[in-house]
N, C-alpha and C positions, 0 to 999 in steps of 0.2 A: 710418288704417286702409286707405285706398285704396292708398297707396304701399307699405304693409306687405304687402299681399296679393301684389303684384308681386315684392317683394324676397324674401318667404318662398317663393314658387314657384321663384325662382332659387336659393335656398339648397337647396331639395329637389332641384333639377336638378343642382346641383354635387355634392351628396352621392351622388346616384344615379350620376352619371358616375364619381366616385371608386370607388364600390362595384363597378361593372362592370369598370373597369380593374384594380383589385386582384384581383378574382375571376378575371379572365383570367390574370393573372400566377400566382396560386396554382394554379389548375386546370392551366394549361400546365406548370408545374414539376412538379406531382404526376404528371401523365400521362407526362411525359418520364422521370422517375426510375423509374416503374413499368416502362415499356418498356425502359429501360436495364438495370434490375436483372434482368429476365427474359431479356434478350438476351445477358448476359455468358457468355463461354466460357472454358474452361480453355486455357492455352497454356504452351508450354515456356518455361523461364527467367523465370518470373514471380518478383517479389521475395517474400521470406519473409512469410507472413501474407496475401498477396493470394489471393483466391478466384476471381477471374475478371477478364477484360478485354474491351474492345471497341474497335474502330476505327470512327470515324464521319467523314463528310465533310459539310461545311456551309459555305456562304458562301465557297467557293474554298479552304478550308483543311481539313487533316486533324487529327482529335483522337484521342489515345490515352488511353483511360480505364481505370483499374484500381480494383477494389473490394477493400477490406480489411474482413473480416467484423467484426473487433474494432477494430483501428486499426494503423497502421504503427508500427514500433519507435520512430521519432522523429517527433514532431509537426511539420508544416510551419509556417513562420512566417506564411504567408498561408492562412487557413482561412475559407471562406465558410459561413455558417450560413443555411439556408433556413428562415426563420421569419416574417419581416415580411410576406410575401405573405398568409399565413394571418391574422395579427393585424389587418392593415389591412383585409382583407375583412370580418372579423367586426365590427370597430369601426365601419366605415362602414355596414355593414348594420344594426347596432343603432341607429345614428343615424337611418337612413332609416326604420326601423320606428317609432321614436319620433315622427318628423315626420309620417308618414302615418297611423299607427294609434293613436298616443297623443294627439297634438295634434288630429287629425281623428277621434278615437275615436267620437264620437256618430254620425258618418256612415259611416265605413268599418269600425269595429271591432265595435260592438254591434248585435245583432239582437234587438229586444224581443219578436219573435214566438217566440223560442227560450228566452230567459232574461231575467228582470226584474233587470237589473244596473245599478248606477250606473257612471259612467265610471271612477271610481277602482277599483272592484271589477274591471272589465274589464282595466284596466292591471295590477292586481296579479296576475290570472290570467296575463296575457301574460308578465310578467317572471318570476313564480314558476315557471311551467311549464318555462321554459328552464333554470333553475337545477336544479330537481328532476330533470329529464330527464337532465342530465349526471351527477348524483350516483347515480342508479339504474343508469345504464349503466356507470359506473366501478366500482361495487360488483360488478356481474355479471362484469366483465372480470377483477377481482382475485380472484374466487371460483374454485372448481374448474372452472367452465365455461371459464375461460381456457385450459385444457388440451384443450378440445373445441371447436375453432373453428366447426365446422359447426353444432353444437347452439346455440352462442352466437349465430351469425348468424340462426338460425331464431327464437330467442327475441327478438332485437332486432327482427325483422320483426313479430312479434306485438305488441311494444310500440308500434311505429310505427303499426300498424293501430288499436290502441286509442286512441292519441293523435289520429289522424286523425278517428275517430268523436267523441272527446271535444271537440276543438276545434269541430267542426261543431254541437255541442249548445249552444254559448254565443256563438259569433262568427258574423259574416256569412260566407257561403261564401268570399268573396274573402279575408277575414282568416284563416279557418280553414286554407286551403291555404298561405298565406304563412307562418303561424305554424308549421305542420308543417315547412316548409322551414327556418325559423329554428331550430326545435327540433333538427333534424338537423345543421344547420351549426354550432350551438353545440357539439354533441358532437364534431364534426370539429376545430374550432379548439381546444377544450379538450384533445383528444388531443395536439395539437401542443404546447400551452402547459404542460400539467401532466404529460405522460408522455414524449413523444418527445424534446423538448428537454432536460428534466432528466436523462433517461437518457444522452443524448449528452454532457452536461456531466460526469457521473460518469465516463464512459469517458475523456474528455480529462484530467480531474483525476488519475485513476489513472496515466495515461501520464506526465504531467508530474512525478509524484512517484515514479516508478519502480516502480509496482505493476502487476500483470497484471490487466487489466480482466476482469470477469466477463461471459461471453457472454450471460447471461440478459437483460441490459439491452437488447441488440440484438434479442433474440427478442421481448421485450415490445413494443418500439417497432414491430417489424415487424407484429405483430398489429393494432395500432391503425392503422398506415399502410394495411394491407389493407382494414380497415373503411372508412377514408376514401375509398379508391379506388372501392369499390362504391357508396358513398353519393353520390358527386359528381353523376352525371347526374340522379338524381331531384331533388336539390336545385335544379339549374338549371331543371328543368321547373316545380317548385313556385314558384320565384321569377318565372318568366315567366307563370304561370297567371293572374295578376290582370288580364292583358290579354285573356283569352278566357273569356267567360261560359259557353261550352260545357264548360269545365273546372270553374269554381268555382260556377256558379249553377244547377246541376242537382241533382236529388233525390239522386243517388248520387255526389256530388262526393267524399265521403270514401272510397268504394270505388275511384274513379278514382285518387285520390292514392295509395292503398295498392298498386294494381296497377302504378303507375309504378315503385315500388321493385323489383318483380320484373323489369321491363324493364331497369332499371339493372344488375341482376345478370347477365342474359343477354347484354347488349351488352358489358359489361366482361369477362365470361368469355370471349367470343370473342376480344377483342383481347389479353387477357392470355395466352391459350393460343397465339395466333398469334405474339406476341412471344417466347414461350418455345420453341416448337417449329417455327415457320415456317408453320404451318397451323392455322387456327381451326376449331372444330366448326361446320359450317354449319347444324346443327339449331337453333342458338341464334337465327338470323335468322327461322326459321319460328315459333318460340315467341314471339319479340318481335312479329312481325307479327300473330299470333293475339291476343296481349294488347292490342295497339293497336286491333284490330278490336272487341274486347270493350269497350274504353274508349270508342270512338266510338259503339258501340251504346248503352252506358249514358248517354252524354251526350245522346242523342236522346229520352230519357225526359223527362217533364214538367219544364220549368224550375222551379226552386225556387219553389213557391207561385205560379207564373205572375205574380209581382210584384204579386199582389193585396193583399199585406199591407204594401205600401210606405207606406200611410197609417197603419200601426199606431203608429209612433213619433210622439209629439207633437213639434212644432217646439220647439227650444230658444229661450230668450230672444234669443240672437244671431240665429237664423234668423227669428224673428218680426219682428225689425227690418227684414229685407228684404221680408217680406210687407206691412209697414205703410209702407214707404218711399215717398217721392214718385216717381211714374213707374212704380210696379209694374204697374198695369193695362196700360200701353203696352208695358212690357218683356214681360209675360206674352203679349200678342198677338204680339209679335215671335217669341218662342220657339215658340208654337203654330204659327205660320205657316212657320217655317223649320227647326224641330228635331224636332217631335213625330212627323213621319211615319216617322222612324227610331227615335227615342228614345221608343217607345210600348210598352205592354204587349203589343200585337199590331202590330208595324210593318207599314206598308202600302207601303213602298218596295221595289221589285223587288230580289230577291236578299238582302234583310235579313230574317232570320227571328226574331232576338232583338235587343233593344236593345243597341247597342254598349257594351261594358264594363259592362253591366247598369244603365246610367243611364237612368231613365225620366223624361220631361219632359212630362207631360200635365196634371196638376192644378196648382192654385195652390201647394199644399204641395210638390209635386215641384220646382217652379221655385224656390221660396224655399229649399228644402233644398240645392239645387245652385247657389246664387247665385255662389259663388266660381268654380266650374268654368265656368259660363256666361260670367262676366266675363272669365276668362283665355282661353277657347277661342273665344268669339264676339264679345267686346267689344274688348279691347285688341289681340287678334290675330285673324287671319282663318283660323284652323285649322279652324273649323267655321262653316257647313256645308262639305262638300268642294267644291272649285272646280267651277263649272259645274253643281252639283247644284241650287242654289236661286238663281234670279236676283233674288228679292225681298229678299235680305239686302244691303241697300244700306249705304253708309257712315253714312247718317242713322240706320238701324236699329241699327247697332253703337253709335253715339253714345247712343242711348236706353238700351241695356244698361249702358253705362259710367256714365251719369248716375244710373241707378237703383241700381247697386251702390255708387257713391260715397255716395249719400245713406243707404243702408242700413248701410254700414260705419261711418258716422259716428254712428249712433244708439247 
């Protein structure tokens, strides 16, 4: 179990690394093509079927790009499909969600002060909500609302607000915001997998068989792509939020998450307009700043339950093993002397107003509950406490933490 904890943490790191890399590739490609599409211009002597072109310079070379709204008369032999960035991002993200919030569900997923759920029930809600979210969204897009993009976007925002509130009723604040991001990202990837790519395949097949492609397929794909464009920035915020208690551990975290979607709209509207016209509407920055000020104000309201309910959840049998392990009292003293001044319900370290990442290490239950994190951050590594912050965290004290964890993990 001792070696497994180290290897499992490296597995999580590798999956997170993969997720970040693939997300960068997907988001970068998405932003590039949106900017390219909006910047296309009509030109003389364009090939038949071409609707616009653009010249670009990068890396010492010049690129001449032309767009066909349906497709060229003859398909090229070499055609690049932009899809794997999206699929890889979602698959790695799903794997990371399982590692952190399913395997570590009793610590990171469930909040017994909100709902009395077993771990399997929490996992079922986690997985089921992502699937149901896509089905509801897809049904709305295929309804008559698909012909009214603005009304559809407003309804989608309402759905996101409801989901933000709903997740916060059953999950920890950290898990609630992360799941809202996963909910949104699932819609985005499903748009690519179930709508955009199949429609493009239909167009290619029609051309290869001598049929004239129906422009409706491009129109449908364009609607879904636009939704993805406006949802991207909020998803990034929600995925980063788990590092900032001011975002996830406050009373109004679900409102903060909802307002972030509005900032995504205002920011993307500015850049989309700028790419299309050469000048973006500056009022969008004022609105974005106002929204962020409101978010910051909401975050200063009482931290969720002020961490007073941290003791509400009983220790699991696995966690009880650490509380009963040999060396626990010594390890507890080490943690109190080196960690609890910051990781407290009311931190006493200058400049720290809330426990970092929402982790509280004051009581015996707190320490037993966070045994693995203590072992990884202050036992086998010297990530904590911060360098030069605590002189009493000696190598001998770290050895005490390692020995305690090793005995508890073996129970």
